[in-house]
C-alpha positions in Angstrom: -19.8 14.0 32.5 -18.2 16.2 30.0 -16.7 14.8 26.6 -13.2 15.6 28.1 -13.6 13.4 31.2 -15.1 10.7 29.2 -12.0 10.6 27.0 -10.0 10.2 30.2 -11.9 7.2 31.8 -12.5 5.3 28.7 -8.9 4.4 28.1 -8.6 3.6 31.8 -11.6 1.4 31.7 -10.3 -0.6 28.8 -6.9 -1.1 30.8 -9.3 -2.2 33.7 -11.0 -4.6 31.7 -7.6 -6.1 30.3 -6.2 -6.4 33.8 -9.4 -8.3 35.1 -9.5 -10.8 32.3 -5.7 -11.3 32.5 -5.7 -11.7 36.3 -8.5 -14.2 35.7 -6.6 -16.1 33.3 -3.5 -16.0 35.2 -5.0 -17.7 38.2 -6.9 -20.2 36.4 -4.1 -22.1 34.5 -2.0 -19.2 32.9 -2.6 -16.4 30.4 -3.4 -17.8 27.4 -1.6 -17.7 23.7 -3.8 -17.8 20.4 -2.5 -19.4 17.3 -3.1 -17.5 13.8 -5.8 -19.1 12.2 -6.1 -21.7 15.0 -3.3 -23.8 13.4 -0.5 -24.9 15.9 2.1 -24.6 13.1 1.6 -20.9 13.0 2.8 -18.6 15.8 1.1 -17.9 19.0 0.3 -14.5 20.1 0.0 -14.1 23.9 -2.9 -12.4 25.7 -0.6 -10.1 27.7 -0.8 -7.9 24.5 -4.1 -6.6 25.4 -2.8 -4.5 28.1 -1.5 -2.4 25.0 -4.3 -2.8 22.5 -7.4 -2.3 24.7 -6.3 0.8 26.3 -4.9 2.7 23.0 -8.3 1.2 21.4 -10.2 3.0 24.2 -8.0 6.1 23.8 -8.7 6.2 20.1 -12.3 6.0 20.5 -12.3 8.4 23.4 -10.8 11.0 20.8 -13.2 9.9 18.1 -16.3 10.5 20.5 -14.9 13.8 21.3 -14.3 14.7 17.8 -18.1 14.0 16.7 -20.1 17.3 15.8 -21.7 18.7 18.7 -25.0 19.0 17.3 -25.5 15.3 17.2 -27.7 14.3 19.9 -25.8 12.6 23.1 -26.6 10.0 25.4 -24.5 11.0 28.4 -21.3 11.6 26.6 -21.7 9.2 23.7 -23.1 10.5 20.5 -26.5 8.2 20.1 -25.6 7.9 16.7 -22.4 5.7 17.4 -24.4 3.1 19.5 -26.0 1.1 17.0 -22.7 0.5 15.4 -20.8 -0.2 18.6 -23.5 -2.3 20.0 -24.0 -4.5 16.7 -20.4 -4.9 16.2 -20.1 -6.1 20.0 -23.3 -8.4 19.4 -21.6 -9.8 16.2 -18.5 -10.2 17.9 -19.6 -11.9 20.9 -21.7 -14.4 19.2 -18.8 -15.3 17.0 -16.4 -15.6 20.0 -19.2 -17.7 22.0 -19.9 -20.1 18.9 -16.1 -20.5 18.9 -15.6 -21.2 22.5 -18.6 -23.6 22.4 -16.9 -25.4 19.4 -19.9 -24.8 16.9 -17.5 -24.7 14.1 -20.4 -24.5 11.4 -21.8 -21.3 13.1 -18.2 -20.0 13.5 -17.4 -20.3 9.9 -20.6 -18.8 8.9 -20.2 -15.7 11.0 -16.6 -15.7 9.9 -17.6 -15.5 6.1 -20.5 -13.5 6.8 -18.1 -10.7 8.0 -17.2 -10.0 4.0 -20.8 -9.1 3.1 -21.1 -6.9 6.3 -18.0 -5.3 5.3 -19.7 -4.0 2.0 -22.8 -3.1 3.8 -21.6 -1.3 6.8 -18.9 1.0 7.4 -16.8 -1.2 9.5 -13.7 1.0 9.1 -15.2 3.3 11.8 -13.7 3.1 15.1 -16.8 2.4 17.1 -17.3 -0.7 14.8 -13.9 -1.9 15.3 -14.1 -1.3 19.1 -17.1 -3.2 19.6 -16.0 -6.1 17.8 -12.7 -6.4 19.3 -13.7 -5.8 22.9 -16.5 -8.5 22.5 -14.1 -11.1 21.3 -11.1 -10.2 23.6 -12.3 -12.9 26.3 -12.1 -15.6 23.9 -9.2 -14.6 21.1 -7.1 -12.0 23.2 -6.6 -8.6 22.2 -4.7 -9.0 19.1 -6.5 -11.3 17.0 -9.6 -9.6 16.9 -7.9 -6.5 16.0 -6.0 -8.0 13.1 -9.3 -9.3 11.8 -11.1 -6.0 12.3 -8.0 -4.0 10.6 -8.4 -6.2 7.7 -12.2 -5.8 7.5 -11.9 -2.3 7.7 -9.6 -2.1 4.9 -11.9 -4.1 2.9 -15.0 -2.2 4.0 -13.3 1.3 3.1 -12.1 -0.1 -0.1 -15.3 -1.6 -1.2 -17.3 1.4 0.0 -15.1 3.8 -1.9 -15.3 1.7 -5.3 -19.1 1.9 -4.8 -19.3 5.5 -4.4 -16.7 6.4 -7.3 -18.7 4.1 -9.6 -22.1 5.4 -8.4 -20.8 9.1 -8.8 -19.7 8.2 -12.4 -22.8 6.7 -13.1 -24.5 10.0 -12.0 -22.5 12.1 -14.1 -23.0 10.0 -17.0 -26.8 10.0 -16.7 -27.3 13.7 -16.2 -25.0 14.3 -19.3 -22.3 16.3 -17.6 -19.7 13.4 -18.8 -19.2 12.4 -22.2 -19.0 8.8 -23.0 -15.6 7.5 -24.1 
């Protein structure tokens, strides 16, 4: 399958995934809504929105995959270099969602706050990290809340990595003597 065909199938696959999930929810008691921060006093967001968010995320990921350099080794049409981030984020999101669904709030809290060091250590702003995380959490939290969490983490990750890179570049310049101390 060519990269172009892959870019056509990924959003359709995401739409199919959302449709199957919503159909199951609809026939087993109704489509769920989730309150922000799991607080009933805050607004609820319906899972119907995943019919929009998941295909758009699939389209963005397909475009991202197609734009990867051709010299990167590919497994089928997905660059191999994207798989660890995609699978790792999906596993983290899946464990996070499962611990919440099973009522293990201690584990859920640890995983939630564990996202902060992950944002510094890994480039969570890259689309394959966001996609894996959101898709894995969709079945428990819908299509919007995981995307909101991922967006905040992506911003935090980008900012922290940008600041660290800037400080390290300044330090290297200072150590080599090309920058004069103030």
